[in-house]
C-alpha positions as CSV (number, residue, x, y, z in Angstrom):
1,M,15.5,12.6,8.8
2,S,16.0,13.9,12.3
3,T,14.8,11.9,15.2
4,R,12.2,14.6,16.0
5,K,10.7,14.6,12.4
6,R,10.5,10.8,12.6
7,L,8.6,11.0,15.9
8,F,6.2,13.5,14.4
9,Y,5.5,11.2,11.2
10,L,4.9,8.4,13.7
11,I,2.6,10.2,15.8
12,I,0.6,11.2,12.5
13,I,0.7,7.5,11.4
14,F,-0.9,6.5,14.8
15,L,-3.5,9.2,14.7
16,T,-4.4,8.4,11.0
17,F,-4.6,4.7,11.8
18,I,-7.1,5.4,14.8
19,D,-9.0,7.8,12.7
20,I,-9.5,5.0,10.0
21,L,-10.8,2.8,12.7
22,F,-13.2,5.2,13.9
23,L,-14.6,6.1,10.6
24,G,-14.9,2.3,9.7
25,Y,-16.8,1.5,12.9
26,S,-19.3,4.5,12.3
27,V,-19.8,3.2,8.8
28,F,-20.5,-0.6,9.6
29,F,-22.2,-0.2,12.9
30,S,-25.1,1.8,14.4
31,V,-23.4,4.3,16.8
32,S,-25.0,7.1,19.0
33,S,-24.9,10.8,18.1
34,T,-22.4,11.5,20.7
35,V,-20.0,8.7,19.3
36,R,-20.5,10.0,15.8
37,Y,-19.9,13.6,16.8
38,S,-16.6,12.7,18.4
39,A,-15.6,10.6,15.4
40,V,-16.3,13.6,13.0
41,A,-14.4,16.0,15.5
42,F,-11.5,13.6,15.6
43,D,-11.5,13.2,11.9
44,L,-11.4,16.8,11.3
45,I,-8.5,17.3,13.7
46,V,-6.6,14.8,11.9
47,C,-7.2,16.2,8.5
48,I,-5.9,19.5,9.8
49,I,-2.8,17.8,10.9
50,L,-2.3,15.9,7.6
51,W,-2.7,19.3,5.7
52,I,-0.1,20.9,7.8
53,E,2.3,17.9,7.1
54,F,1.4,18.2,3.4
55,F,2.1,21.8,3.0
56,Y,5.2,21.5,5.1
57,S,6.5,18.8,2.8
58,Y,5.5,20.6,-0.3
59,M,7.4,23.7,0.7
60,H,10.5,21.6,1.3
61,S,10.3,19.1,-1.6
62,K,12.9,19.9,-4.4
63,N,10.6,19.0,-7.3
64,K,7.1,20.3,-6.4
65,K,5.3,19.1,-9.6
66,K,6.6,15.6,-8.9
67,Y,5.4,16.0,-5.3
68,L,1.9,17.1,-6.3
69,K,1.8,14.4,-8.8
70,D,2.9,11.5,-6.4
71,N,0.2,12.8,-3.8
72,S,-2.7,13.7,-6.1
73,F,-4.7,10.6,-5.0
74,S,-3.8,10.9,-1.2
75,I,-5.0,14.6,-1.2
76,L,-8.5,13.5,-1.8
77,G,-8.3,11.4,1.2
78,M,-7.4,14.3,3.6
79,F,-10.8,16.1,3.1
80,P,-13.1,15.7,6.3
81,I,-16.1,14.6,3.8
82,D,-18.7,12.2,4.8
83,F,-18.1,10.0,1.9
84,V,-17.0,6.4,1.8
85,F,-14.7,6.4,-1.0
86,L,-13.0,9.7,0.0
87,R,-12.5,8.3,3.5
88,A,-11.1,5.1,2.3
89,L,-8.5,7.1,0.5
90,R,-7.3,7.9,3.8
91,L,-5.6,4.4,3.6
92,V,-3.5,5.8,0.7
93,K,-2.2,8.6,2.9
94,L,-1.5,6.1,5.6
95,V,0.6,3.9,3.5
96,Q,2.5,7.0,2.0
97,L,3.3,8.1,5.8
98,I,4.6,4.7,6.6
99,K,6.6,4.7,3.5
100,L,8.2,8.1,4.4
101,Y,8.9,6.9,7.9
102,V,10.4,3.6,6.8
103,L,12.6,5.1,4.2
104,A,14.0,7.7,6.6
105,R,15.4,5.0,8.8
106,E,18.8,3.9,7.7
107,T,18.5,0.5,9.7
108,T,15.7,-0.7,7.4
109,G,17.3,-1.3,4.2
110,N,15.5,-4.5,3.2
111,I,12.0,-2.6,4.0
112,S,13.1,0.3,2.1
113,K,13.8,-1.6,-1.1
114,F,10.5,-3.3,-0.6
115,L,8.5,0.0,-0.5
116,K,10.4,1.6,-3.3
117,H,10.0,-1.6,-5.9
118,T,6.4,-2.7,-4.9
119,L,4.6,0.5,-5.5
120,L,2.3,-0.6,-2.6
121,D,0.6,2.8,-2.3
122,K,-0.4,2.9,-5.9
123,I,-1.7,-0.8,-5.6
124,I,-3.8,0.1,-2.6
125,F,-5.3,3.1,-4.4
126,I,-6.3,0.8,-7.4
127,A,-7.7,-1.7,-5.0
128,I,-9.8,1.1,-3.2
129,L,-11.0,2.4,-6.7
130,F,-12.1,-1.1,-7.8
131,I,-13.9,-1.5,-4.5
132,F,-15.6,1.7,-4.9
133,I,-16.8,1.1,-8.4
134,V,-18.1,-2.4,-7.8
135,T,-19.8,-1.6,-4.6
136,V,-21.7,1.5,-6.0
137,S,-22.6,-0.7,-9.1
138,I,-24.1,-3.7,-7.1
139,R,-25.8,-1.3,-4.6
140,L,-27.6,0.5,-7.5
141,L,-28.2,-2.6,-9.6
142,D,-29.2,-5.3,-7.3
143,P,-32.3,-5.0,-4.9
144,G,-31.1,-7.6,-2.7
145,I,-28.3,-5.3,-1.2
146,N,-29.9,-2.6,0.6
147,D,-27.1,-0.5,1.9
148,I,-23.3,0.5,1.2
149,P,-21.9,-1.3,4.2
150,T,-23.7,-4.4,3.0
151,A,-22.3,-4.0,-0.4
152,I,-18.9,-3.3,0.9
153,W,-19.1,-6.6,2.9
154,F,-20.2,-8.5,0.0
155,I,-17.5,-7.3,-2.4
156,V,-14.7,-7.7,0.1
157,V,-15.9,-11.4,1.0
158,S,-16.0,-12.0,-2.8
159,M,-12.6,-10.5,-3.5
160,T,-11.0,-12.6,-0.9
161,S,-12.9,-15.6,-2.1
162,T,-14.2,-16.3,1.4
163,G,-17.8,-16.8,0.4
164,Y,-19.7,-16.8,3.6
165,G,-23.2,-16.7,1.8
166,D,-24.9,-14.3,4.3
167,V,-25.4,-11.8,1.6
168,V,-26.0,-12.7,-2.0
169,P,-27.2,-11.0,-5.2
170,V,-30.7,-11.7,-6.6
171,T,-30.3,-10.4,-10.1
172,H,-28.1,-11.4,-13.0
173,S,-26.4,-8.0,-12.9
174,G,-25.5,-8.4,-9.4
175,R,-24.1,-11.9,-10.0
176,L,-21.9,-10.6,-12.8
177,I,-20.6,-7.7,-10.6
178,G,-19.8,-10.5,-8.0
179,I,-17.9,-12.3,-10.7
180,I,-16.1,-9.2,-11.7
181,A,-15.3,-8.8,-7.9
182,M,-13.9,-12.3,-7.8
183,I,-11.6,-11.9,-10.7
184,G,-10.4,-8.4,-9.6
185,G,-9.5,-9.7,-6.3
186,I,-7.6,-12.5,-7.5
187,L,-5.7,-10.0,-9.8
188,I,-5.1,-7.6,-7.0
189,F,-3.7,-10.2,-4.7
190,A,-1.7,-11.9,-7.3
191,T,-0.2,-8.5,-8.2
192,I,0.9,-8.0,-4.6
193,T,2.3,-11.5,-4.3
194,A,4.2,-11.1,-7.7
195,A,5.7,-7.9,-6.3
196,I,6.9,-9.5,-3.3
197,S,8.1,-12.5,-5.1
198,T,10.1,-10.3,-7.6
199,I,12.0,-8.8,-4.7
200,Y,12.9,-11.8,-3.2
201,M,14.0,-13.4,-6.6
202,S,16.1,-10.4,-7.4
203,K,17.6,-10.8,-4.0
204,I,18.4,-14.4,-4.7
205,S,19.7,-13.5,-8.2
206,R,21.9,-10.8,-6.7
207,S,23.3,-13.3,-4.2
208,H,24.1,-15.9,-6.9
209,H,25.8,-13.2,-9.0
210,D,27.9,-12.2,-6.2
211,N,28.9,-15.6,-5.5
212,L,29.8,-16.3,-9.2
213,E,31.8,-13.3,-9.4
214,S,33.7,-14.2,-6.3
215,K,34.4,-17.6,-7.7
216,I,35.7,-16.2,-10.9
217,D,38.1,-13.9,-9.0
218,D,39.3,-16.8,-7.1
219,L,39.8,-18.7,-10.2
220,S,41.5,-15.9,-12.0
221,S,43.8,-15.5,-9.0
222,E,44.6,-19.3,-9.4
223,V,45.2,-19.1,-13.1
224,E,47.6,-16.0,-12.5
225,R,49.5,-18.0,-9.9
226,L,49.8,-21.1,-12.1
227,N,51.0,-18.8,-14.9
228,K,53.8,-17.3,-12.6
229,K,54.6,-21.0,-11.5
230,I,54.9,-22.1,-15.3
231,D,57.1,-19.0,-16.0
232,E,59.4,-19.8,-13.2
233,L,59.7,-23.5,-14.2
234,K,60.6,-22.3,-17.8
235,K,63.3,-20.2,-16.6
236,E,64.9,-22.9,-14.5
């Protein structure tokens, strides 16, 4: 990838990150109509840029079906729709952009291997989908949680096992969803930890394998040298 193209991806990553911050702030905090209008306008501009990048990459991809399959979930996150779940999918698109940028750099071999083997974008999508399902469920089933931002706060706090206690469900259904959120959070974070551990363990195994092969080569050379020495002694 050329320097100009990497710079283009870096700019898109920066704009998408700022857009996510604006959208998140407008969801969790009360803002004026001017700020909300500015956030919506900025989000629309970012979505247009993301669609331009998407069509450009699609037209230059060798396997167009595979490209659509790999980007099927992130496409939903490129629509400027005022819906929490679709906006949250913008995170998947952000991770994919970072992945493309990192993989394009020849000096980041370790990071490239990490992104290729951990499937980080898919893990993030599963986490967002899980958060969406349990958030909507507890908002509908528990009267103690009155709005979506509060529901998201409770689910994230439960998944990370923080447990501030400022928001609690008041029904058995809400408590059951809280338990599911806790178990799901443990599984998601355990998956990320396992993926990272697998990368480092495979790196250690390759290092040991290379050291073992080097020692075997040295021993083979030494055996060959001794055999030659024995042959010379027999001739004498």
